[in-house]
C-alpha positions as CSV (number, residue, x, y, z in Angstrom):
1,M,4.7,-12.5,-21.1
2,K,5.2,-14.8,-17.3
3,S,4.1,-13.0,-14.6
4,F,2.2,-13.1,-11.4
5,G,-1.2,-14.1,-12.4
6,L,-4.6,-13.0,-11.2
7,K,-5.2,-16.6,-9.5
8,A,-1.8,-16.9,-8.0
9,L,-2.9,-13.3,-6.5
10,N,-5.7,-14.3,-4.9
11,S,-4.3,-17.2,-3.0
12,L,-2.0,-15.3,-1.7
13,I,-4.1,-12.6,-0.4
14,L,-6.7,-15.4,0.8
15,A,-4.1,-17.6,2.7
16,S,-4.7,-17.5,6.1
17,S,-3.0,-15.3,9.3
18,L,0.8,-16.3,10.6
19,T,-0.3,-17.8,13.8
20,V,0.7,-16.5,16.9
21,G,-1.2,-18.5,19.6
22,A,0.4,-19.7,23.0
23,A,3.5,-17.4,21.7
24,N,1.5,-14.2,22.7
25,A,3.2,-11.7,25.2
26,D,1.0,-8.6,24.4
27,N,-2.7,-9.9,23.7
28,F,-3.6,-5.9,23.5
29,V,-2.0,-3.2,20.8
30,N,-2.2,-0.2,20.1
31,T,-2.6,0.8,16.3
32,Y,-2.3,4.3,14.4
33,F,-2.8,4.7,10.7
34,Y,-2.4,7.9,9.1
35,D,-5.8,8.0,6.9
36,L,-7.9,5.2,6.5
37,D,-9.6,6.6,3.6
38,D,-6.1,5.5,1.3
39,A,-7.1,2.3,-0.3
40,F,-4.0,0.7,0.3
41,I,-4.0,1.4,4.0
42,S,-7.8,0.3,4.5
43,N,-6.6,-3.1,3.0
44,V,-3.7,-3.1,5.8
45,D,-6.3,-2.5,8.3
46,V,-8.6,-5.7,6.9
47,A,-5.2,-7.9,7.1
48,L,-4.7,-6.6,10.8
49,K,-7.8,-7.3,12.2
50,E,-8.0,-10.5,10.4
51,S,-4.5,-11.8,11.8
52,A,-5.7,-10.3,15.4
53,K,-9.0,-11.7,15.1
54,H,-7.4,-15.6,14.3
55,N,-4.7,-14.7,17.0
56,N,-7.2,-14.1,19.7
57,V,-5.2,-10.1,19.8
58,I,-7.2,-6.7,20.7
59,L,-6.8,-3.9,18.5
60,N,-6.9,-0.4,19.4
61,I,-7.5,1.0,16.5
62,N,-6.9,5.0,16.1
63,D,-7.2,6.9,12.1
64,A,-4.8,10.3,12.1
65,K,-7.3,11.5,9.1
66,N,-3.8,12.7,7.4
67,D,-3.4,14.9,10.5
68,A,0.1,14.7,12.3
69,A,-0.8,16.6,15.1
70,K,-3.2,14.4,16.0
71,Q,-1.7,11.0,15.3
72,K,1.2,12.1,17.4
73,E,-1.4,13.2,20.5
74,A,-2.9,9.8,20.1
75,I,-0.1,8.4,20.3
76,L,1.8,10.1,23.3
77,S,-1.4,10.2,25.5
78,H,-2.4,6.6,25.2
79,D,-0.7,4.3,27.5
80,N,3.2,3.6,25.9
81,S,3.0,0.4,28.1
82,D,1.9,-0.8,25.5
83,P,3.3,-2.4,21.6
84,K,1.9,0.2,19.5
85,I,1.3,-0.5,15.2
86,V,2.4,3.2,13.7
87,N,1.8,4.2,10.0
88,L,3.0,7.8,10.4
89,V,1.6,10.6,8.7
90,N,4.9,12.3,9.6
91,V,7.7,10.2,9.5
92,N,9.8,12.8,11.2
93,D,7.5,12.2,14.4
94,A,9.4,8.7,14.6
95,S,11.6,10.1,17.1
96,D,9.2,11.2,19.4
97,V,7.1,8.3,19.4
98,V,10.3,5.3,19.7
99,A,11.2,7.8,22.8
100,A,7.1,6.8,24.9
101,A,7.8,3.5,23.7
102,K,11.3,3.1,25.2
103,K,10.5,4.8,28.6
104,H,7.9,1.3,29.4
105,N,10.5,-0.7,27.5
106,A,7.6,-1.8,24.8
107,R,8.1,-2.3,21.2
108,V,6.8,-0.3,18.5
109,V,6.3,-1.5,14.8
110,F,6.6,1.5,12.2
111,V,5.2,0.3,8.9
112,N,4.8,0.9,5.1
113,R,5.8,5.2,6.1
114,Q,9.8,4.3,6.7
115,P,11.5,6.7,8.7
116,D,15.0,7.4,9.4
117,D,17.2,4.3,10.0
118,F,19.0,6.3,12.9
119,V,15.4,5.9,14.8
120,I,15.5,2.4,14.1
121,K,18.8,1.7,15.5
122,S,18.7,4.1,18.3
123,Y,16.0,1.3,20.0
124,D,16.1,-2.5,20.4
125,K,12.4,-2.5,20.2
126,A,11.5,-0.8,17.4
127,W,11.1,-2.6,14.5
128,Y,9.8,-1.2,10.1
129,V,8.0,-3.6,8.5
130,G,7.9,-2.4,5.1
131,S,8.9,-3.2,1.0
132,D,11.4,-1.3,-0.6
133,A,10.4,2.1,-2.7
134,A,13.1,1.4,-5.2
135,A,12.5,-2.2,-6.0
136,S,9.0,-1.3,-6.4
137,G,9.8,1.8,-9.1
138,K,12.9,-0.8,-10.8
139,M,9.9,-3.8,-11.4
140,Q,7.1,-1.7,-12.2
141,A,9.9,-0.7,-15.2
142,D,10.5,-4.5,-16.3
143,L,7.2,-4.8,-15.9
144,I,6.5,-1.9,-18.8
145,S,9.1,-3.0,-20.8
146,R,8.2,-6.5,-21.0
147,V,4.4,-5.5,-22.1
148,L,6.2,-2.6,-24.5
149,K,8.5,-5.5,-26.2
150,E,5.2,-7.8,-26.5
151,H,3.2,-5.2,-27.5
152,P,4.9,-2.6,-30.5
153,T,1.0,-1.1,-31.1
154,F,1.4,1.1,-28.0
155,D,3.5,3.2,-29.9
156,K,1.0,4.5,-32.0
157,N,2.9,6.6,-33.9
158,K,5.5,4.4,-34.5
159,D,8.2,6.7,-33.8
160,G,10.0,4.5,-31.5
161,V,9.4,6.7,-28.6
162,I,6.5,6.8,-25.8
163,N,4.5,10.0,-25.4
164,T,4.4,9.1,-21.2
165,I,2.8,10.7,-18.1
166,L,4.1,10.1,-14.4
167,I,2.0,11.2,-12.2
168,K,3.7,11.0,-8.3
169,G,2.4,10.5,-4.7
170,Q,3.9,13.2,-2.4
171,K,5.9,15.4,-3.1
172,E,8.3,14.7,0.1
173,H,7.2,10.7,0.7
174,K,10.5,8.7,0.4
175,D,7.8,6.3,-1.6
176,T,7.4,8.7,-4.1
177,I,11.1,9.8,-5.0
178,L,12.2,6.3,-5.2
179,R,9.1,4.9,-7.0
180,S,9.5,7.5,-9.7
181,S,12.9,8.2,-9.9
182,N,13.9,4.2,-10.3
183,V,11.1,3.9,-12.9
184,I,12.0,6.2,-15.4
185,S,16.0,5.4,-14.8
186,E,15.3,1.4,-15.0
187,L,13.8,2.3,-18.0
188,D,16.7,3.9,-19.5
189,A,18.5,1.2,-18.5
190,R,16.3,-1.1,-20.5
191,K,16.6,1.0,-23.5
192,V,13.3,2.1,-23.2
193,K,12.7,5.1,-24.8
194,I,10.0,7.5,-23.1
195,N,9.4,11.2,-24.4
196,L,7.6,12.1,-20.5
197,I,4.9,14.6,-21.5
198,D,3.4,15.5,-18.1
199,E,4.7,14.3,-14.6
200,F,2.9,16.1,-11.5
201,Y,1.6,15.2,-8.1
202,A,-1.2,13.2,-7.2
203,D,-1.0,12.5,-3.5
204,F,-1.4,8.9,-3.7
205,D,-5.2,9.6,-4.4
206,K,-7.8,8.6,-6.5
207,K,-9.6,12.2,-6.6
208,K,-6.7,14.4,-7.3
209,A,-5.7,12.3,-9.6
210,V,-8.6,12.7,-11.4
211,Q,-8.4,16.1,-11.7
212,Q,-4.8,16.3,-11.9
213,F,-4.6,13.7,-15.1
214,S,-7.8,15.2,-16.9
215,A,-6.7,18.8,-16.5
216,A,-3.2,17.5,-18.1
217,L,-5.6,15.6,-21.0
218,D,-6.5,19.5,-21.7
219,R,-2.7,20.0,-22.5
220,H,-2.3,17.3,-24.2
221,P,-4.6,15.6,-26.7
222,I,-5.4,12.0,-25.7
223,H,-4.1,10.5,-28.6
224,E,-0.8,11.3,-27.7
225,V,-1.0,9.9,-24.6
226,E,0.8,6.2,-25.1
227,L,1.3,5.4,-21.2
228,V,0.7,6.4,-18.1
229,I,2.7,5.2,-14.7
230,C,1.5,6.1,-11.1
231,N,3.5,5.9,-8.1
232,N,0.1,3.6,-6.6
233,D,-3.0,1.9,-8.4
234,A,-5.3,4.7,-6.2
235,M,-4.3,7.0,-8.3
236,A,-3.8,4.4,-11.9
237,L,-7.8,4.6,-11.4
238,G,-8.3,8.0,-11.3
239,V,-6.0,7.8,-14.5
240,I,-8.8,4.6,-15.9
241,E,-12.0,6.9,-14.7
242,V,-11.0,9.5,-16.5
243,L,-10.0,7.5,-19.4
244,N,-13.8,5.9,-19.3
245,D,-15.6,9.0,-19.3
246,N,-13.7,9.7,-22.8
247,G,-14.2,6.3,-24.4
248,F,-10.9,4.5,-23.2
249,N,-10.1,1.6,-21.4
250,V,-13.7,0.3,-21.5
251,G,-12.4,-3.4,-20.3
252,K,-14.3,-6.2,-22.2
253,N,-16.2,-4.4,-24.3
254,N,-13.4,-3.0,-26.0
255,I,-12.7,-3.8,-29.8
256,S,-9.7,-5.8,-30.1
257,L,-7.7,-6.9,-26.8
258,I,-5.2,-8.7,-29.1
259,D,-4.1,-5.7,-31.5
260,Y,-4.2,-2.6,-30.4
261,Q,-4.3,-1.0,-34.2
262,V,-6.9,-1.8,-36.5
263,G,-6.0,-0.3,-40.5
264,N,-5.5,3.5,-39.6
265,K,-7.9,3.8,-36.2
266,F,-6.1,3.2,-32.8
267,V,-8.3,1.0,-30.6
268,N,-8.9,3.8,-27.6
269,Y,-6.7,2.0,-25.3
270,I,-3.8,3.5,-22.9
271,P,-1.2,1.0,-20.8
272,V,-1.7,2.1,-17.1
273,F,0.5,0.9,-14.4
274,G,0.3,1.5,-10.9
275,I,1.6,-0.2,-7.5
276,D,0.3,-2.2,-4.8
277,A,-2.3,-4.6,-6.0
278,I,-5.2,-3.6,-4.7
279,P,-8.2,-5.4,-5.0
280,E,-9.9,-2.5,-7.7
281,A,-6.8,-2.5,-9.1
282,V,-6.6,-6.4,-9.6
283,D,-10.4,-6.5,-10.8
284,A,-9.6,-3.7,-13.6
285,I,-6.5,-5.4,-14.6
286,S,-9.0,-8.7,-14.5
287,E,-11.5,-6.4,-16.7
288,D,-9.3,-5.4,-19.0
289,K,-8.8,-1.4,-17.9
290,M,-5.5,-1.5,-16.6
291,E,-2.0,-3.4,-17.9
292,G,-0.3,-4.2,-14.9
293,T,0.6,-3.4,-11.4
294,I,3.3,-4.2,-8.2
295,L,1.6,-6.5,-5.2
296,N,2.8,-4.3,-2.4
297,D,1.5,-7.4,0.1
298,Y,-0.3,-5.6,3.3
299,T,-1.6,-9.5,4.0
300,R,1.8,-10.3,4.6
301,L,3.0,-6.8,6.2
302,A,-0.2,-6.8,8.8
303,E,0.6,-10.6,9.8
304,A,4.5,-9.6,10.2
305,A,3.7,-6.6,12.2
306,L,1.4,-8.0,14.7
307,V,3.8,-11.4,15.0
308,I,6.7,-8.6,15.9
309,A,4.2,-6.4,18.1
310,T,2.9,-9.6,20.3
311,D,5.6,-12.5,20.0
312,K,7.5,-13.7,23.3
313,D,10.4,-14.6,20.8
314,V,11.2,-11.7,18.5
315,S,14.5,-12.6,17.7
316,R,16.5,-12.1,14.7
317,Q,16.8,-16.0,14.2
318,A,12.7,-16.4,15.6
319,L,11.7,-14.2,13.3
320,T,13.2,-14.7,10.0
321,S,11.9,-18.4,10.9
322,K,8.4,-17.5,11.4
323,L,8.0,-14.8,9.0
324,K,9.8,-16.2,5.9
325,L,11.2,-12.9,5.4
326,K,14.4,-10.6,5.2
327,V,14.5,-9.6,8.9
328,S,18.1,-7.3,9.0
329,Q,20.2,-7.0,12.0
330,D,19.0,-3.0,12.5
331,G,15.1,-4.0,12.5
332,V,13.9,-3.9,9.2
333,V,11.6,-6.5,7.7
334,D,11.3,-6.5,3.8
335,V,7.8,-7.8,2.5
336,P,8.9,-8.2,-1.6
337,Y,7.5,-7.0,-4.1
338,K,5.5,-9.2,-7.1
339,M,4.3,-8.6,-10.4
340,L,0.4,-8.1,-12.3
341,S,0.1,-7.7,-15.6
342,R,-3.3,-8.6,-17.9
343,V,-2.9,-12.3,-19.2
344,H,-2.3,-11.8,-23.3
345,E,-3.1,-14.1,-25.6
């Protein structure tokens, strides 16, 4: 199976930052994250700081700790003439953020959590940088279908149907809705028969995934579970933690990483898929504990946001040329996903 390999991923993540340099319009940017305890967002933070250091930009980092009121108060109380990069707790606050920036003719760059289209369109200095959640669900389905085709023994009882648990993010989150619906519909379109034996929300959180998946295994014997699909890697890592506690997905020490069935005894391995390609998930894949993920490129996201917040020329043509990303007329910058899976010999 050809997919986005570990070496290629590491090269991409470690690539040098885009240069803002002499093109800087501002060297001070207020930055607001919804929660730096979130594994993906913490990686965005690291990448943003690295890019800012490379380009002599000063960042004022604010962590809302998943408190929408706290974040909104911080944004509105700071000098709104400065450009800002905003990862919202509550996307419904986007209109107020834009209104504050608009009063000062300042730039505002939303990242990762996308406001309604009309909010971005309402102000010519508002942008959104992120990835298409629907595309991630589709790509996850493509990866899963390839793996199942390559390894039919994942269908443990050989009934042609894969017993699947789907673990979702936050209930009202746009990414949750689109990733969940698209992975299921796209698997169906690819004629992959799944039996959704359980599905639940774990808020993109590893600890909650541990709790919820442990409860799911009280409802469903572990040997009946044939596939776990997660809306992000943090939850996938929580699933793997529970599986490890039950003697499953132990990695390099597992017997027969190629043949998943020995006689009538099934190897203790359940394919787990996530989205984001955070370093911990990449490690789990390389250690043969996790099956695959979709790279949500936090490095390019951070770099693009900083360029938009600070460069003098932020015309669509200039940004498209510099970022090498799709920039829409409406101020939406698309950071494409890439597939990553274990290398099967």
